[in-house]
Structure formats: C-alpha cells, structure tokens
C-alpha positions in Angstrom: 0.0 0.0 0.0 2.9 2.4 0.8 4.4 1.7 -2.6 1.2 2.6 -4.3 1.0 5.8 -2.3 4.6 6.7 -3.3 3.7 5.9 -7.0 0.7 8.2 -6.7 2.9 11.0 -5.3 5.5 10.5 -8.0 2.8 10.6 -10.7 1.2 13.6 -9.3 4.6 15.4 -9.0 5.3 14.6 -12.7 1.9 15.8 -13.7 2.5 19.0 -11.8 5.9 19.4 -13.5 4.3 18.8 -16.9 1.7 21.5 -16.3 4.4 23.9 -15.3 6.4 23.2 -18.4 3.3 23.6 -20.6 2.6 27.0 -18.9 6.1 28.0 -19.6 5.8 27.0 -23.3 8.3 24.3 -22.9 8.0 20.8 -24.4 7.4 18.2 -21.6 9.9 15.5 -21.2 8.6 12.2 -20.0 10.7 10.5 -17.3 9.2 7.2 -18.3 9.4 5.2 -21.5 8.2 1.8 -22.6 7.4 -0.6 -19.8 7.9 2.1 -17.1 5.1 4.1 -18.7 2.8 1.1 -18.7 3.7 0.3 -15.1 3.1 3.9 -14.1 -0.3 3.9 -15.8 -1.2 0.7 -14.1 -0.1 2.1 -10.7 -2.2 5.2 -11.4 -5.3 3.1 -12.2 -4.7 0.9 -9.2 -4.4 3.9 -6.9 -7.5 5.4 -8.4 -9.5 2.2 -7.8 -8.1 2.1 -4.3 -9.1 5.6 -3.6 -12.6 4.9 -5.0 -12.8 1.9 -2.8 -11.6 3.8 0.3 -14.1 6.6 -0.6 -17.0 4.1 -0.7 -15.8 2.5 2.6 -15.6 6.0 4.1 -19.1 6.9 2.8 -20.4 3.6 4.1 -18.7 4.2 7.5 -20.0 7.8 7.5 -23.6 6.5 6.8 -23.2 4.0 9.6 -22.0 6.7 12.0 -25.0 8.9 11.0 -27.4 6.0 11.7 -25.6 5.5 15.0 -25.9 9.1 15.9 -29.6 9.1 15.0 -30.1 6.0 17.2 -28.3 7.6 20.1 -30.3 10.8 19.6 -33.5 8.7 19.7 -32.3 6.9 22.8 -31.5 10.2 24.5 -34.9 11.6 23.5 -36.6 8.4 24.7 -34.7 8.6 28.0 -35.8 12.2 28.5 -39.4 11.3 27.8 -39.2 8.3 30.1 -37.7 10.5 32.8 -40.5 13.0 32.4 -43.1 10.3 32.5 -41.4 8.8 35.5 -41.5 12.2 37.2 -45.2 12.5 36.4 -45.8 8.9 37.6 -44.0 9.6 40.9 -46.1 12.7 41.3 -49.3 10.7 40.7 -48.2 8.0 43.1 -47.4 10.6 45.8 -50.9 12.2 45.3 -52.6 8.8 45.4 -50.6 7.9 48.6 -51.6 11.2 50.2 -55.3 10.6 49.4 -55.1 7.1 50.7 -53.4 8.3 53.9 -56.1 11.0 54.4 -58.8 8.3 53.8 -57.2 6.1 56.5 -57.2 9.0 59.0 -60.9 9.7 58.2 -61.7 6.0 58.6 -60.0 5.8 62.0 -61.7 9.0 63.2 -65.1 7.7 62.1 -64.4 4.3 63.8 -63.5 6.1 67.0 -66.7 8.1 66.9 -68.7 4.9 66.1 -67.1 3.1 69.0 -67.9 6.0 71.4 -71.5 6.1 70.2 -71.9 2.3 70.6 -70.4 2.5 74.1 -72.8 5.3 75.1 -75.8 3.4 73.5 -74.8 0.3 75.5 -74.6 2.2 78.7 -78.0 3.9 78.0 -79.5 0.5 77.2 -78.2 -0.9 80.4 -79.6 2.0 82.4 -83.0 1.6 80.8 -83.0 -2.1 81.6 -82.2 -1.4 85.2 -84.9 1.2 85.5 -87.4 -1.2 83.9 -86.6 -4.0 86.2 -86.9 -1.6 89.2 -90.3 -0.4 88.1 -91.5 -3.9 87.5 -90.4 -4.8 91.1 -92.4 -1.8 92.4 -95.4 -2.9 90.3 -95.2 -6.4 91.7 -95.0 -5.0 95.3 -98.0 -2.8 94.8 -100.1 -5.6 93.4 -99.1 -7.7 96.4 -100.0 -4.9 98.8 -103.4 -4.4 97.1 -104.2 -8.1 97.3 -103.0 -8.2 100.9 -105.2 -5.3 101.9 -108.2 -6.9 100.3 -107.6 -10.1 102.1 -107.1 -8.4 105.5 -110.2 -6.4 105.0 -112.3 -9.5 104.4 -110.8 -11.3 107.4 -110.6 -8.6 110.1 -113.5 -6.3 109.6 -116.8 -6.7 111.7 -120.3 -6.1 110.6 -120.5 -2.7 112.4 -117.4 -1.3 111.0 -117.7 -2.8 107.6 -118.8 0.3 105.8 -116.0 2.4 107.3 -113.4 -0.2 106.6 -114.8 -0.6 103.2 -114.6 3.1 102.5 -111.0 3.4 103.9 -110.0 0.3 102.0 -111.6 1.5 98.8 -109.7 4.8 99.1 -106.4 3.0 99.7 -107.1 0.5 96.9 -107.9 3.4 94.6 -104.7 5.1 95.5 -102.7 2.0 95.0 -104.5 1.4 91.7 -103.5 4.9 90.6 -99.9 4.2 91.6 -100.1 0.9 89.8 -101.4 2.6 86.6 -98.7 5.2 86.7 -96.1 2.5 87.1 -97.6 0.6 84.2 -97.3 3.7 82.0 -93.7 4.2 83.1 -92.9 0.6 82.3 -94.5 0.8 78.9 -92.6 4.0 78.2 -89.4 2.4 79.3 -90.1 -0.6 77.1 -90.7 1.6 74.0 -87.5 3.6 74.7 -85.6 0.3 75.2 -87.0 -1.1 71.9 -85.9 2.1 70.0 -82.4 1.8 71.5 -82.2 -1.8 70.4 -83.2 -0.8 66.8 -80.4 1.8 66.6 
C-alpha cells in the first residue's frame, strides 16, 4: 500500500511538473518510457481504484455513523421522555398515597366516633333495663300490697265497721291502683324507649 501511495505521489509530481512546463511553453519531457510508462499507468489506475474503494468505505462508515448518531439521539430523547413520564408517575403516586393516607385517617376517626356512640348506647340500654326492672319490682310489690289489703279487710272487719273499713279500704285501693297505673305507664314508656335503643 505504501508503494502505491509513493507511486501516486510520483505521478502527481510529474503531472504537476508537466503542467508547469506547458505553462512556460516548454515541451514536456517524460521521465518514463516503454514498460515504465505502462507500469506507471497501471499504478495510477490501481491507486484510483483504491481511492474509490476507500471513498466508498468512508461513505459507508459515514452512513453507519449517521445512523448510530440518530439511534443515540432517539435513545436520549426516549430517555428524557421516560424520565419526564417517570416524574409525572411519581407525582401521581405521591398524590394517590396522600389521598389514601387521608382516607385512612378519616376512617380511623369515624371508627373512634362509632365506638364511642356504641359504648354510650350500650350504657344507656343498660340503664334503661335497670330502670325497667326496678319499676317492674315496684309494680309487683304494689299488686301484692293491694291483694293483701283486700284479704285483710275481708278477714278482720266486723259487721258494724264494715262500711267504714270498706270506704277506707276502697280509698287505699284506689290510691294503690292509681300508683299501679302510673307504674304501668312508666314501664310501657321504658319498654318503648328500650326497643328504640335496640333498633339503633
């Protein structure tokens, strides 16, 4: 390859010298004759073909490099787009997590309020049950007392005092019956309130 390059240089130098002689009006003198001229021509053709080949290879390599540059540019652009999308994705994830966290806090607050209301309702229900049981005991005691008074009246009263005893007993029985009716109403009211509390 170096010999071909040297031949190319030699040929180019001689062509340059011939051009100078022509410009000066002198008759060029060839430094080659016969076989040497043929060899020089062959070397020139070979060098020309080699240059064409190297030019094609250079163009091919240049085209490859352009494609490579375009691919790299697309990768860089894709990387930037991916980075931007990733940034947007992270922002959306952060927003979603924040919304989820707030929803969890609201849920816990509502659960605490519900637990408190259920506790208060249970205590109120217990109190109503106790009141109802107490009133039912009072009602039973009054009934027993009324029945006892009637029995005692029939056993102990004489014929002479029967009317007085009857009047006194009737008044007492009437009073007890009124108390009994009031207790019944209170018990019914407590039962209704208890039923409402159970439905809640």
